Every structure is written in structure tokens, then in C-alpha cells.
C-alpha positions as CSV (number, residue, x, y, z in Angstrom):
1,X,30.7,12.4,-37.7
2,X,27.5,13.1,-35.9
3,X,26.6,16.8,-36.0
4,X,25.9,18.9,-32.9
5,X,22.3,19.4,-34.0
6,X,21.7,15.7,-34.3
7,X,23.0,15.0,-30.9
8,X,20.9,17.9,-29.5
9,X,17.8,16.5,-31.2
10,X,18.4,13.1,-29.7
11,X,18.9,14.6,-26.3
12,X,15.7,16.7,-26.5
13,X,13.7,13.7,-27.7
14,X,15.0,11.5,-24.9
15,X,14.3,14.1,-22.2
16,X,10.9,14.7,-23.6
17,X,9.8,11.1,-23.3
18,X,9.1,11.1,-19.5
19,X,7.0,14.3,-20.0
20,X,5.0,12.7,-22.8
21,X,4.6,9.4,-20.9
22,X,3.4,11.1,-17.7
23,X,1.2,13.5,-19.7
24,X,-0.6,10.8,-21.7
25,X,-1.0,8.7,-18.6
26,X,-2.6,11.7,-17.0
27,X,-5.1,11.9,-19.9
28,X,-6.0,8.2,-19.5
29,X,-6.5,8.5,-15.8
30,X,-8.6,11.7,-16.2
31,X,-10.9,9.9,-18.6
32,X,-11.1,6.9,-16.3
33,X,-12.1,9.0,-13.3
34,X,-15.4,9.7,-15.1
35,X,-16.4,6.1,-14.3
36,X,-16.3,6.7,-10.6
37,X,-20.0,7.0,-9.9
38,X,-20.9,3.8,-11.7
39,X,-18.1,1.9,-10.0
40,X,-18.7,3.1,-6.5
41,X,-22.5,2.5,-6.8
42,X,-21.8,-1.1,-7.8
43,X,-19.6,-1.6,-4.7
44,X,-22.1,0.0,-2.4
45,X,-24.8,-2.5,-3.6
46,X,-22.6,-5.4,-2.6
47,X,-21.9,-3.8,0.8
48,X,-25.5,-3.1,1.8
49,X,-25.3,-4.6,5.3
50,X,-24.7,-3.3,8.8
51,X,-21.1,-2.9,9.9
52,X,-19.4,-5.0,12.5
53,X,-18.2,-2.5,15.1
54,X,-14.5,-3.3,14.8
55,X,-12.0,-1.9,17.3
56,X,-10.5,1.2,15.6
57,X,-7.4,3.1,16.7
58,X,-7.0,6.7,15.5
59,X,-3.4,7.9,15.3
60,X,-2.9,11.6,15.1
61,X,0.7,12.5,14.2
62,X,1.9,15.9,15.5
63,X,5.1,18.0,15.6
64,X,4.9,21.6,16.9
65,X,1.3,22.0,15.8
66,X,0.0,24.3,18.5
67,X,-2.4,26.2,16.2
68,X,-4.3,23.2,14.9
69,X,-3.8,20.1,17.2
70,X,-6.7,20.8,19.6
71,X,-9.1,21.2,16.7
72,X,-8.1,17.9,15.3
73,X,-8.3,16.0,18.7
74,X,-11.8,17.5,19.2
75,X,-12.9,16.4,15.8
76,X,-11.6,12.8,16.4
77,X,-13.3,12.7,19.8
78,X,-16.6,13.7,18.1
79,X,-16.6,10.8,15.7
80,X,-19.9,8.9,16.0
81,X,-18.7,5.5,17.0
82,X,-19.0,3.3,20.2
83,X,-16.6,4.8,22.7
84,X,-15.5,1.4,23.9
85,X,-14.5,0.5,20.3
86,X,-12.5,3.6,19.7
87,X,-8.9,4.3,20.8
88,X,-7.1,7.6,20.2
89,X,-3.4,7.9,20.1
90,X,-1.6,11.3,19.6
91,X,1.9,10.5,18.3
92,X,3.5,13.8,19.4
93,X,7.2,14.7,18.8
94,X,6.7,18.4,19.7
95,X,9.4,20.6,21.2
96,X,7.1,23.5,21.9
97,X,3.9,24.1,23.9
98,X,2.0,21.7,21.6
99,X,2.7,18.8,24.0
100,X,1.1,20.7,26.9
101,X,-1.9,21.5,24.8
102,X,-2.2,17.8,23.9
103,X,-1.7,16.7,27.5
104,X,-4.3,19.1,28.8
105,X,-7.0,18.1,26.2
106,X,-6.2,14.3,26.6
107,X,-6.7,14.7,30.3
108,X,-10.1,16.2,29.8
109,X,-11.1,13.4,27.4
110,X,-9.8,10.7,29.8
111,X,-12.1,12.1,32.5
112,X,-15.0,11.7,30.1
113,X,-14.2,8.0,29.5
114,X,-12.3,8.2,26.2
115,X,-9.5,5.7,25.6
116,X,-6.8,8.3,24.6
117,X,-3.0,8.1,24.9
118,X,-0.1,10.4,24.2
119,X,3.0,8.7,22.7
120,X,5.7,11.3,23.1
121,X,9.3,11.1,21.8
122,X,12.2,13.3,22.9
123,X,14.1,12.6,19.7
124,X,12.4,12.6,16.3
125,X,14.1,9.6,14.7
126,X,12.5,8.7,11.4
127,X,10.4,11.8,11.5
128,X,6.6,11.1,10.9
129,X,7.3,7.4,9.9
130,X,9.2,6.9,13.1
131,X,6.4,8.4,15.2
132,X,3.7,6.3,13.5
133,X,5.7,3.1,14.0
134,X,6.1,4.0,17.6
135,X,2.4,4.6,18.1
136,X,1.5,1.4,16.3
137,X,3.1,-0.6,19.1
138,X,0.3,0.7,21.4
139,X,-2.6,0.4,19.0
140,X,-5.4,-2.0,20.0
141,X,-7.5,-1.6,17.0
142,X,-8.0,-4.0,14.1
143,X,-8.1,-0.9,11.9
144,X,-5.9,2.2,12.0
145,X,-7.3,5.6,11.0
146,X,-4.3,7.8,10.2
147,X,-4.9,11.6,10.8
148,X,-2.6,14.6,10.4
149,X,-2.6,17.3,13.1
150,X,-4.8,19.5,10.8
151,X,-7.2,16.8,9.8
152,X,-10.9,17.4,10.7
153,X,-12.7,14.1,10.2
154,X,-16.5,14.3,9.9
155,X,-18.5,12.5,12.6
156,X,-19.7,9.7,10.4
157,X,-16.3,8.9,8.8
158,X,-16.1,5.4,10.4
159,X,-19.7,4.4,10.0
160,X,-19.5,5.3,6.3
161,X,-16.0,3.9,5.6
162,X,-15.8,0.6,7.5
163,X,-18.3,-1.2,5.4
164,X,-15.9,-0.9,2.4
165,X,-13.3,-2.8,4.3
166,X,-15.6,-5.8,4.2
167,X,-14.3,-6.3,0.7
168,X,-11.1,-7.5,2.3
169,X,-9.0,-4.6,1.0
170,X,-6.0,-3.4,2.9
171,X,-6.9,0.3,3.1
172,X,-9.3,3.1,2.2
173,X,-8.0,6.5,1.2
174,X,-10.1,9.6,1.7
175,X,-10.2,12.6,-0.5
176,X,-8.9,15.8,1.0
177,X,-11.3,18.8,1.5
178,X,-10.1,22.3,2.3
179,X,-10.8,24.5,5.4
180,X,-9.2,27.6,3.9
181,X,-9.6,27.3,0.1
182,X,-10.7,30.9,-0.2
183,X,-8.0,32.4,2.0
184,X,-5.7,33.7,-0.9
185,X,-4.5,33.0,-4.4
186,X,-2.1,30.4,-3.2
187,X,-4.6,28.4,-1.2
188,X,-7.0,28.5,-4.2
189,X,-4.3,27.2,-6.5
190,X,-3.2,24.6,-4.0
191,X,-6.7,23.4,-3.3
192,X,-7.3,23.0,-7.0
193,X,-4.0,21.1,-7.4
194,X,-5.0,18.7,-4.5
195,X,-8.4,18.2,-6.0
196,X,-6.9,17.4,-9.4
197,X,-4.4,14.9,-7.9
198,X,-7.1,13.2,-5.8
199,X,-9.4,13.0,-8.9
200,X,-6.9,12.0,-11.5
201,X,-4.2,10.1,-9.6
202,X,-6.5,8.8,-6.9
203,X,-9.9,8.2,-8.3
204,X,-8.7,7.6,-11.9
205,X,-6.3,4.9,-10.8
206,X,-8.9,3.4,-8.5
207,X,-11.4,3.2,-11.4
208,X,-8.8,1.4,-13.5
209,X,-7.9,-0.9,-10.6
210,X,-4.2,0.0,-10.7
211,X,-2.0,1.2,-7.8
212,X,-2.4,4.7,-6.4
213,X,-0.9,6.6,-3.5
214,X,-2.9,6.5,-0.3
215,X,-3.3,9.8,1.5
216,X,-0.8,9.8,4.4
217,X,-2.9,12.2,6.4
218,X,-6.2,10.5,6.1
219,X,-6.5,6.8,5.4
220,X,-8.0,3.8,7.1
221,X,-5.7,0.8,7.1
222,X,-5.9,-2.8,8.3
223,X,-3.5,-3.3,11.2
224,X,-2.5,-6.8,10.2
225,X,-1.7,-5.8,6.7
226,X,0.4,-2.9,8.0
227,X,2.4,-5.3,10.2
228,X,2.8,-7.8,7.3
229,X,4.7,-5.2,5.2
230,X,6.7,-3.9,8.2
231,X,4.8,-0.7,8.9
232,X,6.4,2.6,7.8
233,X,10.1,2.9,6.9
234,X,11.9,5.5,8.9
235,X,14.6,5.9,6.2
236,X,12.0,7.3,3.7
237,X,10.6,10.8,4.2
238,X,7.3,10.2,2.4
239,X,5.4,7.8,4.5
240,X,2.3,7.5,2.2
241,X,4.0,6.9,-1.1
242,X,6.5,4.4,0.4
243,X,3.8,2.5,2.2
244,X,1.8,2.4,-1.0
245,X,4.8,0.8,-2.8
246,X,5.0,-1.9,-0.1
247,X,1.3,-2.7,0.0
248,X,0.7,-2.8,-3.8
249,X,3.9,-4.7,-4.6
250,X,2.9,-7.4,-2.1
251,X,-0.4,-7.8,-4.1
252,X,-2.7,-5.9,-1.7
253,X,-5.3,-3.3,-2.9
254,X,-7.3,-0.5,-1.6
255,X,-10.2,1.9,-2.2
256,X,-10.1,5.6,-3.0
257,X,-13.4,7.3,-2.0
258,X,-14.3,10.8,-2.8
259,X,-17.8,10.7,-1.2
260,X,-16.7,11.6,2.3
261,X,-13.8,13.9,2.4
262,X,-11.6,15.1,5.3
263,X,-11.0,18.8,5.6
264,X,-7.3,19.9,5.9
265,X,-5.4,23.2,5.8
266,X,-3.7,24.3,2.6
267,X,-0.5,26.3,2.8
268,X,-1.2,30.0,2.3
269,X,2.4,30.6,1.4
270,X,3.8,29.4,-1.9
271,X,7.3,28.7,-0.5
272,X,5.7,26.3,2.0
273,X,3.8,24.5,-0.8
274,X,6.9,24.3,-2.9
275,X,9.1,22.9,-0.1
276,X,6.4,20.4,0.8
277,X,6.3,19.2,-2.8
278,X,10.1,19.1,-2.9
279,X,10.1,16.8,0.2
280,X,7.6,14.5,-1.7
281,X,10.0,14.5,-4.7
282,X,12.9,13.6,-2.5
283,X,10.9,10.8,-1.0
284,X,10.0,9.6,-4.4
285,X,13.7,9.4,-5.3
286,X,14.3,7.4,-2.1
287,X,11.5,5.1,-3.1
288,X,13.1,4.6,-6.5
289,X,16.4,3.8,-4.8
290,X,14.8,1.3,-2.4
291,X,11.7,-0.1,-4.2
292,X,12.0,0.2,-8.0
293,X,13.8,-3.1,-8.4
294,X,11.6,-4.8,-5.8
295,X,8.5,-3.7,-7.7
296,X,9.7,-5.2,-11.0
297,X,10.8,-8.4,-9.2
298,X,7.4,-8.8,-7.5
299,X,4.6,-11.1,-8.7
300,X,2.1,-8.3,-9.5
301,X,0.9,-7.8,-13.1
302,X,2.9,-5.9,-15.7
303,X,0.3,-3.1,-15.7
304,X,0.5,-2.8,-11.9
305,X,4.3,-2.7,-12.1
306,X,4.2,0.1,-14.7
307,X,1.7,2.2,-12.8
308,X,3.3,1.6,-9.4
309,X,6.6,2.7,-10.9
310,X,5.0,5.9,-12.3
311,X,4.0,6.8,-8.7
312,X,7.7,7.2,-7.8
313,X,9.2,8.5,-11.0
314,X,6.9,11.5,-11.5
315,X,9.6,14.1,-10.8
316,X,11.2,13.0,-14.1
317,X,8.6,15.3,-15.7
318,X,10.1,18.3,-14.0
319,X,13.6,17.3,-15.2
320,X,12.3,16.8,-18.7
321,X,10.5,20.2,-18.7
322,X,13.6,22.0,-17.5
323,X,15.9,20.4,-20.1
324,X,13.6,20.9,-23.1
325,X,12.6,24.4,-22.1
326,X,16.1,25.7,-21.3
327,X,17.8,24.0,-24.2
328,X,15.2,25.4,-26.6
329,X,15.8,28.9,-25.1
330,X,19.6,28.6,-25.4
331,X,19.1,27.4,-28.9
332,X,17.6,30.7,-29.8
333,X,20.7,32.5,-28.5
334,X,23.3,30.2,-30.0
335,X,21.4,29.7,-33.2
336,X,20.9,25.9,-32.9
337,X,18.8,24.8,-35.8
338,X,17.2,21.9,-33.9
339,X,16.0,23.3,-30.6
340,X,13.7,26.1,-32.0
341,X,12.7,23.8,-34.9
342,X,11.6,21.0,-32.6
343,X,9.1,23.4,-30.9
344,X,7.8,24.4,-34.4
345,X,7.6,20.8,-35.7
346,X,3.9,20.0,-36.5
347,X,4.2,16.4,-35.1
348,X,5.8,17.7,-31.9
349,X,3.2,20.5,-31.5
350,X,0.4,17.9,-32.0
351,X,1.9,15.6,-29.4
352,X,2.2,18.5,-26.9
353,X,-1.2,20.1,-27.7
354,X,-3.4,17.0,-27.1
355,X,-2.5,16.5,-23.4
356,X,-2.2,20.3,-22.9
357,X,-5.8,20.8,-24.0
358,X,-7.0,18.0,-21.7
359,X,-4.9,19.5,-18.9
360,X,-6.6,22.9,-19.3
361,X,-10.1,21.3,-19.4
362,X,-9.8,18.9,-16.4
363,X,-9.4,21.6,-13.7
364,X,-12.6,23.3,-14.9
365,X,-14.4,19.9,-14.7
366,X,-12.9,19.3,-11.2
367,X,-14.1,22.7,-10.0
368,X,-17.6,22.0,-11.1
369,X,-17.4,18.4,-9.7
370,X,-16.8,19.7,-6.2
371,X,-19.3,22.6,-6.4
372,X,-16.7,25.4,-6.8
373,X,-17.4,28.5,-8.8
374,X,-15.1,28.8,-11.8
375,X,-15.3,32.6,-11.6
376,X,-14.2,32.7,-8.0
377,X,-11.4,30.3,-8.7
378,X,-10.2,31.7,-12.0
379,X,-7.1,33.2,-10.5
380,X,-6.1,29.9,-9.0
381,X,-6.9,28.1,-12.3
382,X,-4.6,30.5,-14.2
383,X,-1.8,30.5,-11.6
384,X,-1.7,26.8,-10.8
385,X,0.3,25.6,-13.8
386,X,2.8,28.5,-13.2
387,X,3.1,27.6,-9.5
388,X,3.7,24.0,-10.5
389,X,6.3,24.9,-13.2
390,X,8.1,27.0,-10.6
391,X,8.6,23.9,-8.5
392,X,10.6,22.2,-11.3
393,X,14.1,23.2,-9.9
394,X,13.4,22.1,-6.3
395,X,11.6,18.9,-7.4
396,X,14.3,17.9,-9.8
397,X,17.2,18.5,-7.4
398,X,15.3,16.9,-4.5
399,X,14.5,13.8,-6.6
400,X,18.1,13.3,-7.6
401,X,19.1,13.8,-4.0
402,X,16.7,11.1,-2.9
403,X,18.0,8.6,-5.5
404,X,21.6,9.0,-4.4
405,X,20.7,9.0,-0.7
406,X,21.8,12.6,-0.1
407,X,19.6,13.6,2.9
408,X,18.4,17.1,3.3
409,X,16.6,18.9,6.2
410,X,13.1,17.5,6.7
411,X,10.7,20.3,6.0
412,X,7.6,20.3,8.1
413,X,4.7,22.1,6.4
414,X,3.6,24.8,8.9
415,X,-0.1,24.8,9.9
416,X,-1.5,28.2,10.9
417,X,-5.0,27.3,12.1
418,X,-6.7,29.1,9.2
419,X,-10.3,28.7,8.3
420,X,-12.0,30.3,5.3
421,X,-10.5,33.7,5.0
422,X,-9.9,34.0,8.7
423,X,-6.5,33.7,10.5
424,X,-3.0,35.1,10.0
425,X,0.2,33.3,9.0
426,X,2.7,36.2,8.8
427,X,3.7,36.3,12.4
428,X,3.4,32.6,13.2
429,X,6.1,30.7,11.3
430,X,9.0,32.0,9.3
431,X,10.6,30.2,6.3
432,X,14.1,31.3,5.8
433,X,16.4,31.1,2.7
434,X,18.5,28.0,2.1
435,X,21.0,27.0,-0.5
436,X,18.2,25.9,-2.9
437,X,16.7,29.3,-2.6
438,X,19.8,31.0,-4.0
439,X,20.0,28.5,-6.8
440,X,16.3,29.2,-7.6
441,X,17.1,32.9,-7.6
442,X,19.9,32.5,-10.2
443,X,17.7,30.3,-12.3
444,X,14.8,32.7,-12.1
445,X,17.0,35.6,-13.3
446,X,18.3,33.5,-16.2
447,X,14.7,32.6,-17.0
448,X,13.7,36.2,-17.2
449,X,16.5,36.9,-19.7
450,X,15.8,33.8,-21.8
451,X,12.1,34.5,-21.7
452,X,12.6,38.0,-23.1
453,X,14.9,36.6,-25.8
454,X,12.2,34.1,-26.7
455,X,9.5,36.8,-27.1
456,X,11.8,38.9,-29.3
457,X,12.3,35.8,-31.5
458,X,8.5,35.3,-31.6
459,X,8.6,32.1,-29.5
460,X,5.7,33.2,-27.3
461,X,4.8,29.8,-25.8
462,X,8.4,29.3,-24.7
463,X,8.6,32.9,-23.5
464,X,5.5,32.6,-21.4
465,X,6.8,29.5,-19.7
466,X,10.1,31.1,-18.8
467,X,8.7,34.5,-17.7
468,X,6.0,32.8,-15.6
469,X,8.8,30.8,-13.9
470,X,10.7,34.1,-13.4
471,X,7.8,36.0,-11.8
472,X,6.4,33.3,-9.6
473,X,9.8,32.2,-8.3
474,X,10.8,35.7,-7.4
475,X,7.4,36.2,-5.7
476,X,7.9,33.0,-3.7
477,X,11.4,34.0,-2.6
478,X,10.2,37.5,-1.5
479,X,7.0,36.4,0.3
480,X,8.1,34.5,3.4
């Protein structure tokens, strides 16, 4: 008869596999990102020619964004591009005064000769994807520049990016910049996390010529290719990841360029960042449900199938982390021989240590890459992994919910109109408790107890993980 310890060992190894796979894939992508300068310079040499002034439609999606929408419209109107070749559409589903702000500013721009339209919906069917599909019906451009309501595109964005489309690619995804990185600890950590994702998951994949996720708030896309894949799917709540699945699985490709970034606002409140990430995890689960089999039935290469699949199964790392961490902690209490032993096994420690060291080094490299002071961002650097670990519960549950088609309330990340260290968020939007919050509270309290037990049993690494989850989760639930 198989012993309990043997079954437990098998269970821990199986649940660790997604964590290892995603961790080592991260290492490969991080190393690949170092090739970016050489690759992009080679592409630029082939594109050394004047651009054809294509007709471009800029679509700004908006829902109750009264603090940032005018800033975004002004930035789009300031783009250096022939006015007769530029169309602006504000896809607005707002139920507050945002619509009146948009209407007023659009009227002023119309009087100045801009081709600007408001596409307003009374009911928000399909959320952002539904709004984009609706706006696409009125788009005249050969290319569609997608902007979020907090996006601030630089004036030369089209003059710099359109030449890349001459390579007959479907889209170009821009790196995100940050208007309020220095606002507080959370924005510093979030900005670093975004820079890491853009560098490793975006640039790294681009350098390896494998599928990546286009940035849903700032990408330039060929309209005909959008229409070929059916546009955005209103039944999926992550428009960018799902569109990436459809484009890449149909054999199309794109660019990820870091040279000209688009500033956006980072959430100053960890609860907002956490729920935004949970929405992405739920959308990933929906993509698994809808597209995983389609990806593996498509005619793209095996490597593309594997990497495209990894874009939508990433929340498995959260599930694996939760299982291995809590089973190991419970093993200390119930005296399982396997659980603590696994974390002390030299082979297991080596397998964990290699990606862990790379994971610690890469953020420092990214900070220097984008001209950020390591000293000023040290708090964000230290807190970021704890913030991300504290998202494990919401990410895991949201991912499973997405796979089984269990819809949850769509969380709109609030935008406060912050810039640098200026602005206030506390009186503008409130984020209340929900069922998930109470589950997080119970899990956090359990983590505090288990983390203390781990320290008393000299399992310091395990204890730090659990106590970090305990402290950050309680803080996020308290600060709303």
C-alpha cells in the first residue's frame, strides 16, 4: 500500500512543475531580452525609408474616467500627424459626468477641424471588448491605435511606429511608461512589475520570435487583420490576451518596441492592483477554456504553441505556490516527513535557487535599463515579490472561475489623475470588501500562524513567505 508520505511527495512534485516550468521559461526570456538592441537596430536598417501617411484611427476606450479622459484626448489630438489622415474615436460607456467632459472636448476639437467622434453606449455589453468592437464599425483607418483613457501618447508616436508596419506584421505593441511611479510604495512596486513584464514577457519573447501578449491599452493594429480574426470577443474579459491568442494562432506576428513608450497611471492602492491582476487571471482562464485546444489544433509551430499556451496558463504558478507552501507548512505541524524534507533536499533547493537568483537580479537590471535609481526604488524592489505573492489567492480562484465559466463582477481599475507625487486617491474612488476579501482575510490569518510555526521550526524561507503574505494581505484589506 502506498504510504501517505509517498502520495504527498508525488502531489508536491506535480504541483511544483508549473512553478518550475514558468520560472525557467522566465530565465530564458530574461536572457533573450538582452538581444533587443541588436535585433531592433537590424530591423531599423531595413526600414530606413519615409513612411506612407496611412489613414489611422485612434480609439480611446473609456468608462467613468472623469479624472483622466481629457488629458488623454488632448495628448491624442497633439499627435504629430496629418490632420486629414487621423481619426479619433472615443468609445465611451460612462454613466457619470465623463460623457459630458468627452462631449465638450470633442466639440472644441471638431471646431478646429479634427475628425473626432464619440461612440456612446447606454448598456455596457461585453465591457471594454464590446466597446472596442462597436467603435471599430466606425473606424476609417487602415491602422487602429488603441489607447486607454489614461494613456498619454507622445507626439511622434505614429511617425516612429508606422514604419515598422511596413514589415507586414499585424501589430506593434508599445512599452508602458509611468506618470506616477514615485507616488508611493505601491506605485513604485507596480511600475517595476510592469517594466519587468514588458522587458521579459514582451521584449524577451519578441527577441526569440515567439508569441507575446500585446498591450491592450497601447498598441497599433492593422484593421484588416483585426477583422480577419473577428475583432475582440465580448465573452472574454481580457481583450489583449485573447486577441493575442487569435492573432498568433492564425499565424500572424507583431513587434514589441521599448524605444518609444506610452505613459500610463499605475494604481496607488494595492487592492486595485490586486483586483486588476485577478481580472487578468480570470480572463486567462476564459482563454484556456476557449482557445487552448484551438491553439494546439492550429498550424503554427510546436514552439509557438507552447509559448502561446504559457501566456494563458500563467496563474498555475500561483496555484503551485499556494499548494507547495501551505502543504509544507502543514507538514511541520502534522510531522509529515516529506513536506519539510522536500524543502531541505539539495536537488530541490538547487532547482529553486537558480531561477530565484535570476529573479532577484533582473529587477535591478531593469531599473538601470530605464534610468531608475536603485536606491530610490529599493522599497519597491523589496516589496514587489511580496505584493505578487499576496495575489496568489485571488489569481488562483479567478483563474479556476474563468476556466469553468463562472463570471464575476468586472473590476474597472480606477484612475485618479495622478502625476509624479501629485494628486489624491483617497476621496475619489472607494473599493469595498467582497466575498474574496473575507477568504483572503482567513487565509492571511492562517498564514500568520503557519509562518510563526515555520520560524520556530527553523524553516526561515518558508516562514518569510507566509508572514509576508500575512502582512501585505492585511495591509491591502485595511487600506481602501
